[in-house]
Structure formats: C-alpha cells, structure tokens
C-alpha positions, 0 to 999 in steps of 0.5 A: 500500500502506497500513499498519494494525496491526489490520484487522477484516473485517466490521462486524457484531456480531462485528467491532464487538465485536472492535474495541471490545475491541482498543481497550480492550486498548490498540490504537489503529490499527484499521480495520473493513472492511464490505461493506454500506452500514452497520455492524450486519450481519444485526442490521439486519433482525432487528427482533424483540426477544430480543437483549442479555439476557446482554450488556446485561441487557435485551431489545433488538431487533437494530438496537438491539443493533447500535446499542449497539456502533456507538456504542461504536466511534464513541466510541473513534474507530475507523475503519470503511469501509462499502461495502467488499468484501474480495477476498483476504488474502495474507501479512497484506495485505488487498486490498479495493475500494469506490466511493470508493477503488477497489482498495486494499491494507492491510498489517496486523500482525494480522487478525480475520475476522468475516465472519459466515455465509450461508444454505444455498441450495436447490441444496444440498438437491436438491428436485425441481421447476422454478425457479418464483417463490416460493422464498426463503431465510428470511433473504431473506424477512426482508430483503424484509419488514423492510428493503424493505417487500415481502411474499414471499407469502400462503400459506407453507410453511417447510422447516427449523426453524432460528431464522430460519425459526421467527422468519419463521413468526411474522413472516409471520403478523403480516403477514397471511400463512397459514403452513401448516406448518413441516417439519423433516427431523430428529426434533428442532428445530434452533432454540431452544426459546423460538422454538418456543414463541413463534413456532409454538405461540403462533400454532398453527402446526404443526411436523412432525418427520421430514418433508421437502419432496420436490417443488415444483409450479408454473410461473411461481409456486409452487402447492404443495409435496409433503411426505413422512415420512422414515425413520431414514436420512432417506429419504422413505417412499413412500406418505406424500406429501401435497400442501400448496397454497401460493404461497411456500416459505421455506428455513431449512435451515442456515447456513454460515460465510462462509469463502471468504477463509479458504479462499483464504488457506490457513487450516485449516478444520474439516470439522464447523463449516466455520469455522477451527480456532483455539486458545484465543486464537482464532488460526487456523492462520495466525499473527496471523489470528484468527476469531470469531463466525459465521464461526468457528462458527454461534451461536444467541445474538448475546450469545455472538458478542459475548463471543467476539469481544471475546476475539478482539479483545483477543487480536489487540491482545495479539499486536500488542503482543508482536510476534507469538507461536507456542505449542505446543498440545494438541488437543481432541477431541470424541466420544460425542455431542459434534459439535465443541468450540471452541477445538480447540487450547489453548496450553500456555503460556497462563494462567488459566481456559478456556471451550469452546463446543460442539454435540451431535449429538442430543437426550440427557437426564440427561447430563454434559459431560466433559473428559478429559485423558489418560483422567482426568476433569478437569471436567464439567457436568451437563445435564438435556437437551442438543439440537443447536439449543442451544449448550453451554458448559463452563468450566474453572477456572484450576487445571483449565485448567493440567492441560489445558495439560500433557496429552498428549491431551484430549477432550470428550464426553457421559457418563451421569450 
C-alpha cells in the first residue's frame, strides 16, 4: 500500500487538465493513472483540426491539443503511469495493475475520475441481421484509419449523426471511400452544426432525418443495409424500406460515460447523463471523489472538458488542503425542455459566481434559459435556437449565485421569450 494525496484516473484531456490545475492550486503529490500506452486519450486519433479555439485561441488538431497539456504536466513534474488499468476504488484506495508493477494499491486523500466515455455498441440498438464483417463503431473506424493505417471499407453507410460519425463521413471520403448516406433516427442532428456543414454538405453527402437502419444483409461481409422512415414514436413505417448496397456500416449512435468504477464504488449516478451527480465543486456523492469531463457528462467541445476539469482539479487540491469538507446543498432541477443541468447540487456555503452546463431535449427557437429559485426568476439567457447536439451554458453572477445558495428549491428550464 502506497500513499498519494491526489490520484487522477485517466490521462486524457480531462485528467491532464485536472492535474495541471491541482498543481497550480498548490498540490504537489499527484499521480495520473492511464490505461493506454500514452497520455492524450481519444485526442490521439482525432487528427482533424477544430480543437483549442476557446482554450488556446487557435485551431489545433487533437494530438496537438493533447500535446499542449502533456507538456504542461511534464513541466510541473507530475507523475503519470501509462499502461495502467484501474480495477476498483474502495474507501479512497485505488487498486490498479500494469506490466511493470503488477497489482498495486494507492491510498489517496482525494480522487478525480476522468475516465472519459465509450461508444454505444450495436447490441444496444437491436438491428436485425447476422454478425457479418463490416460493422464498426465510428470511433473504431477512426482508430483503424488514423492510428493503424487500415481502411474499414469502400462503400459506407453511417447510422447516427453524432460528431464522430459526421467527422468519419468526411474522413472516409478523403480516403477514397463512397459514403452513401448518413441516417439519423431523430428529426434533428445530434452533432454540431459546423460538422454538418463541413463534413456532409461540403462533400454532398446526404443526411436523412427520421430514418433508421432496420436490417443488415450479408454473410461473411456486409452487402447492404435496409433503411426505413420512422414515425413520431420512432417506429419504422412499413412500406418505406429501401435497400442501400454497401460493404461497411459505421455506428455513431451515442456515447456513454465510462462509469463502471463509479458504479462499483457506490457513487450516485444520474439516470439522464449516466455520469455522477456532483455539486458545484464537482464532488460526487462520495466525499473527496470528484468527476469531470466525459465521464461526468458527454461534451461536444474538448475546450469545455478542459475548463471543467481544471475546476475539478483545483477543487480536489482545495479539499486536500482543508482536510476534507461536507456542505449542505440545494438541488437543481431541470424541466420544460431542459434534459439535465450540471452541477445538480450547489453548496450553500460556497462563494462567488456559478456556471451550469446543460442539454435540451429538442430543437426550440426564440427561447430563454431560466433559473428559478423558489418560483422567482433569478437569471436567464436568451437563445435564438437551442438543439440537443449543442451544449448550453448559463452563468450566474456572484450576487445571483448567493440567492441560489439560500433557496429552498431551484430549477432550470426553457421559457418563451
């Protein structure tokens, strides 16, 4: 058993940002545990640009963005163990294993969970058909091309308009494949609008809303997929089936926070986000355990991951310096078009301004995002349009936040302008 003040689980963009911020807040005894052979997480395979506009005020590729934070961590002398898998956490004791040290236990004063997210698999969406070769998650296809130099297929259909799927439509086209169509179950895209324009419209790739794949044909290899329109209850409409010849189907049907460790530890999870329920210091239901990045809720920009994770790292350092703390909290509800808001709790004894991140359930125009405390509007932000694919924010001044901290009930909702 070894002692460490702060253990960070995950060396991707969230973990690196949390470590940097914790160090800058005064904590020096920090260890990052990363299961891959190098830090950087998913950014290492995201070779397209568009990262860093908020954080660094310039456009970077994924590996360039990760390298910036890797250099910051290295410059501070923060210890990182790669090729190390965390097996479990119990009573702030982290059990992990790697080839060099074998099974190791670390006792920590605080822990930051920065485990990222994973893709929803084929089994979660129940498409009929055999287990023919040629069905990949979009992220797996991205790794095959960008890391391994392998081409998944030549004629492609993509199910789901998440950002990874949109980006892979362009990437496959660059590599000489023919992307027949992107099929989206909902009547709107779940990806960023800029990716729809840059990855589909610029390459004349059709995007079909309110459609889904109902069958996969082929024996050894996918030979075609059957696409059908869906009704308002998302059920396939008989007679609308269309067969599209292809040798590859990419699935971009959602991301799930990687929270197996949190579940086994008994951390309270949100049924909406799949991530932990946290307070405004990003502390979970387990005292001294914090969560940030895509393990908390799925973000659309890595810049927002870094911002949030730096807050988690600084909060963890402050927690260690104070020797721990517990605080009474006011719960933040979400309704009337807002699916969830993070954080879900706000400490009554806190100080300063507050920020919330949230997603809506459907497209809405000419609305405002409203925070109500005990039935009274305390803060609002007007939006011309809100969509499920774009994360929304609401920032409170210190004075507004103080009203919230004294409230009995609080809710964030959409209201007509």
